[in-house]
N, CA, C and O atoms as a GROMACS GRO file, in nm:
protein
  240
    1MET      N    1  34.822  31.897   6.319
    1MET     CA    2  34.825  31.811   6.268
    1MET      C    3  34.897  31.686   6.294
    1MET      O    4  35.010  31.669   6.338
    2SER      N    5  34.772  31.569   6.240
    2SER     CA    6  34.864  31.463   6.320
    2SER      C    7  34.949  31.409   6.208
    2SER      O    8  34.916  31.422   6.090
    3LYS      N    9  35.067  31.346   6.249
    3LYS     CA   10  35.191  31.277   6.130
    3LYS      C   11  35.163  31.178   6.044
    3LYS      O   12  35.249  31.124   5.974
    4ARG      N   13  35.010  31.140   6.046
    4ARG     CA   14  34.962  31.099   5.992
    4ARG      C   15  34.916  31.113   5.801
    4ARG      O   16  34.927  31.053   5.694
    5VAL      N   17  34.846  31.280   5.884
    5VAL     CA   18  34.788  31.321   5.789
    5VAL      C   19  34.869  31.410   5.716
    5VAL      O   20  34.819  31.463   5.617
    6ILE      N   21  34.978  31.434   5.745
    6ILE     CA   22  35.149  31.504   5.640
    6ILE      C   23  35.189  31.402   5.550
    6ILE      O   24  35.236  31.413   5.438
    7THR      N   25  35.151  31.251   5.648
    7THR     CA   26  35.239  31.162   5.546
    7THR      C   27  35.130  31.135   5.409
    7THR      O   28  35.160  31.133   5.289
    8ASN      N   29  34.998  31.117   5.469
    8ASN     CA   30  34.911  31.120   5.334
    8ASN      C   31  34.920  31.191   5.178
    8ASN      O   32  34.935  31.151   5.062
    9ILE      N   33  34.902  31.315   5.246
    9ILE     CA   34  34.939  31.416   5.197
    9ILE      C   35  35.104  31.412   5.126
    9ILE      O   36  35.108  31.403   5.003
   10ALA      N   37  35.183  31.415   5.173
   10ALA     CA   38  35.305  31.375   5.109
   10ALA      C   39  35.290  31.268   4.967
   10ALA      O   40  35.313  31.283   4.847
   11ILE      N   41  35.242  31.160   5.045
   11ILE     CA   42  35.206  31.061   4.918
   11ILE      C   43  35.174  31.105   4.825
   11ILE      O   44  35.233  31.098   4.717
   12LEU      N   45  35.016  31.191   4.862
   12LEU     CA   46  34.942  31.233   4.730
   12LEU      C   47  35.030  31.315   4.680
   12LEU      O   48  35.053  31.269   4.568
   13LEU      N   49  35.114  31.437   4.697
   13LEU     CA   50  35.205  31.482   4.606
   13LEU      C   51  35.334  31.430   4.562
   13LEU      O   52  35.424  31.509   4.532
   14LEU      N   53  35.343  31.356   4.559
   14LEU     CA   54  35.475  31.263   4.493
   14LEU      C   55  35.394  31.184   4.364
   14LEU      O   56  35.442  31.171   4.251
   15PHE      N   57  35.252  31.132   4.410
   15PHE     CA   58  35.190  31.075   4.316
   15PHE      C   59  35.194  31.155   4.206
   15PHE      O   60  35.276  31.131   4.118
   16PHE      N   61  35.116  31.248   4.196
   16PHE     CA   62  35.084  31.374   4.179
   16PHE      C   63  35.224  31.440   4.068
   16PHE      O   64  35.213  31.439   3.946
   17LEU      N   65  35.303  31.475   4.114
   17LEU     CA   66  35.422  31.530   4.101
   17LEU      C   67  35.494  31.424   3.983
   17LEU      O   68  35.545  31.477   3.884
   18GLY      N   69  35.496  31.311   3.993
   18GLY     CA   70  35.500  31.203   3.913
   18GLY      C   71  35.418  31.171   3.761
   18GLY      O   72  35.453  31.119   3.655
   19GLY      N   73  35.293  31.231   3.812
   19GLY     CA   74  35.207  31.206   3.703
   19GLY      C   75  35.227  31.306   3.631
   19GLY      O   76  35.205  31.311   3.510
   20ILE      N   77  35.275  31.406   3.710
   20ILE     CA   78  35.300  31.540   3.558
   20ILE      C   79  35.393  31.513   3.504
   20ILE      O   80  35.402  31.586   3.405
   21LEU      N   81  35.525  31.406   3.514
   21LEU     CA   82  35.638  31.431   3.471
   21LEU      C   83  35.605  31.329   3.355
   21LEU      O   84  35.638  31.340   3.237
   22LEU      N   85  35.530  31.224   3.417
   22LEU     CA   86  35.463  31.087   3.331
   22LEU      C   87  35.426  31.164   3.220
   22LEU      O   88  35.496  31.154   3.120
   23SER      N   89  35.308  31.255   3.217
   23SER     CA   90  35.220  31.287   3.099
   23SER      C   91  35.351  31.355   3.044
   23SER      O   92  35.416  31.286   2.965
   24GLN      N   93  35.394  31.466   3.072
   24GLN     CA   94  35.469  31.489   3.005
   24GLN      C   95  35.597  31.451   2.926
   24GLN      O   96  35.642  31.521   2.835
   25TYR      N   97  35.640  31.360   2.957
   25TYR     CA   98  35.713  31.254   2.881
   25TYR      C   99  35.642  31.149   2.759
   25TYR      O  100  35.704  31.108   2.661
   26PHE      N  101  35.498  31.119   2.790
   26PHE     CA  102  35.429  31.061   2.709
   26PHE      C  103  35.378  31.160   2.570
   26PHE      O  104  35.362  31.119   2.455
   27LYS      N  105  35.359  31.308   2.622
   27LYS     CA  106  35.320  31.385   2.514
   27LYS      C  107  35.408  31.399   2.426
   27LYS      O  108  35.392  31.366   2.308
   28THR      N  109  35.538  31.464   2.485
   28THR     CA  110  35.636  31.530   2.410
   28THR      C  111  35.706  31.402   2.382
   28THR      O  112  35.705  31.367   2.264
   29GLY      N  113  35.769  31.323   2.470
   29GLY     CA  114  35.880  31.222   2.457
   29GLY      C  115  35.981  31.265   2.509
   29GLY      O  116  36.080  31.208   2.462
   30GLN      N  117  36.009  31.353   2.599
   30GLN     CA  118  36.065  31.398   2.651
   30GLN      C  119  36.088  31.497   2.796
   30GLN      O  120  36.004  31.587   2.785
   31ILE      N  121  36.131  31.508   2.868
   31ILE     CA  122  36.064  31.571   3.006
   31ILE      C  123  36.114  31.679   2.989
   31ILE      O  124  36.235  31.678   3.011
   32ASP      N  125  36.068  31.789   2.953
   32ASP     CA  126  36.117  31.934   2.958
   32ASP      C  127  36.064  31.985   3.122
   32ASP      O  128  35.946  31.994   3.156
   33MET      N  129  36.212  32.019   3.229
   33MET     CA  130  36.181  32.044   3.314
   33MET      C  131  36.113  32.164   3.394
   33MET      O  132  36.051  32.172   3.500
   34LEU      N  133  36.164  32.270   3.272
   34LEU     CA  134  36.081  32.423   3.288
   34LEU      C  135  35.955  32.354   3.278
   34LEU      O  136  35.910  32.323   3.388
   35ASN      N  137  35.875  32.315   3.166
   35ASN     CA  138  35.750  32.338   3.153
   35ASN      C  139  35.694  32.218   3.307
   35ASN      O  140  35.602  32.247   3.383
   36ALA      N  141  35.762  32.117   3.315
   36ALA     CA  142  35.731  32.003   3.445
   36ALA      C  143  35.708  32.104   3.559
   36ALA      O  144  35.613  32.090   3.636
   37LEU      N  145  35.793  32.205   3.570
   37LEU     CA  146  35.776  32.284   3.689
   37LEU      C  147  35.679  32.416   3.712
   37LEU      O  148  35.665  32.482   3.815
   38TRP      N  149  35.613  32.436   3.575
   38TRP     CA  150  35.545  32.511   3.597
   38TRP      C  151  35.414  32.493   3.604
   38TRP      O  152  35.323  32.573   3.626
   39ASP      N  153  35.415  32.298   3.568
   39ASP     CA  154  35.268  32.218   3.602
   39ASP      C  155  35.253  32.209   3.732
   39ASP      O  156  35.138  32.189   3.771
   40MET      N  157  35.378  32.223   3.852
   40MET     CA  158  35.396  32.162   3.943
   40MET      C  159  35.306  32.282   4.040
   40MET      O  160  35.218  32.262   4.124
   41ILE      N  161  35.375  32.426   3.987
   41ILE     CA  162  35.336  32.531   4.048
   41ILE      C  163  35.219  32.560   4.044
   41ILE      O  164  35.154  32.602   4.139
   42LEU      N  165  35.168  32.536   3.909
   42LEU     CA  166  35.014  32.585   3.894
   42LEU      C  167  34.908  32.524   3.976
   42LEU      O  168  34.790  32.559   3.989
   43PHE      N  169  34.996  32.391   4.047
   43PHE     CA  170  34.912  32.237   4.068
   43PHE      C  171  34.897  32.297   4.274
   43PHE      O  172  34.804  32.315   4.352
   44LEU      N  173  35.047  32.307   4.281
   44LEU     CA  174  35.054  32.342   4.435
   44LEU      C  175  34.961  32.426   4.456
   44LEU      O  176  34.854  32.396   4.509
   45VAL      N  177  35.000  32.574   4.407
   45VAL     CA  178  34.910  32.686   4.494
   45VAL      C  179  34.793  32.679   4.541
   45VAL      O  180  34.751  32.724   4.648
   46PRO      N  181  34.726  32.611   4.442
   46PRO     CA  182  34.533  32.614   4.485
   46PRO      C  183  34.525  32.507   4.562
   46PRO      O  184  34.452  32.505   4.661
   47PHE      N  185  34.606  32.396   4.520
   47PHE     CA  186  34.650  32.289   4.653
   47PHE      C  187  34.679  32.289   4.767
   47PHE      O  188  34.640  32.201   4.844
   48THR      N  189  34.771  32.413   4.813
   48THR     CA  190  34.780  32.442   4.940
   48THR      C  191  34.709  32.560   4.974
   48THR      O  192  34.748  32.613   5.078
   49LEU      N  193  34.606  32.620   4.909
   49LEU     CA  194  34.551  32.703   4.976
   49LEU      C  195  34.419  32.645   4.995
   49LEU      O  196  34.350  32.699   5.082
   50VAL      N  197  34.364  32.538   4.927
   50VAL     CA  198  34.255  32.461   4.999
   50VAL      C  199  34.289  32.410   5.109
   50VAL      O  200  34.224  32.436   5.210
   51LEU      N  201  34.427  32.305   5.112
   51LEU     CA  202  34.469  32.276   5.234
   51LEU      C  203  34.450  32.355   5.335
   51LEU      O  204  34.360  32.337   5.418
   52TRP      N  205  34.521  32.438   5.337
   52TRP     CA  206  34.510  32.613   5.466
   52TRP      C  207  34.432  32.599   5.484
   52TRP      O  208  34.422  32.566   5.602
   53PHE      N  209  34.280  32.603   5.403
   53PHE     CA  210  34.184  32.672   5.428
   53PHE      C  211  34.113  32.545   5.480
   53PHE      O  212  34.051  32.570   5.583
   54PHE      N  213  34.104  32.413   5.439
   54PHE     CA  214  34.002  32.322   5.526
   54PHE      C  215  34.119  32.239   5.669
   54PHE      O  216  34.096  32.132   5.724
   55LEU      N  217  34.221  32.319   5.691
   55LEU     CA  218  34.272  32.274   5.808
   55LEU      C  219  34.262  32.399   5.952
   55LEU      O  220  34.263  32.399   6.076
   56ARG      N  221  34.254  32.478   5.858
   56ARG     CA  222  34.252  32.627   5.922
   56ARG      C  223  34.058  32.635   5.986
   56ARG      O  224  34.027  32.709   6.080
   57LYS      N  225  33.974  32.562   5.926
   57LYS     CA  226  33.852  32.552   5.949
   57LYS      C  227  33.823  32.453   6.064
   57LYS      O  228  33.759  32.474   6.168
   58LYS      N  229  33.891  32.324   6.018
   58LYS     CA  230  33.858  32.214   6.109
   58LYS      C  231  33.907  32.276   6.304
   58LYS      O  232  33.845  32.255   6.409
   59ASN      N  233  34.038  32.355   6.280
   59ASN     CA  234  34.099  32.376   6.399
   59ASN      C  235  34.004  32.463   6.486
   59ASN      O  236  34.000  32.440   6.607
   60THR      N  237  33.928  32.561   6.432
   60THR     CA  238  33.860  32.622   6.498
   60THR      C  239  33.673  32.596   6.509
   60THR      O  240  33.605  32.666   6.584
   0.00000   0.00000   0.00000
């Protein structure tokens, strides 16, 4: 995997995780870290699986 792909994925993740925190802040008026952590886990697991699947498929 090239360095550029890794950088793009990292930027996408940062934007998404920041978006989760912002949406929580606007919804409840405060940031509940435990709730935000749960949202991040719920997103990251399928995201990682899909990414792994596509990269594995591309390499074969």
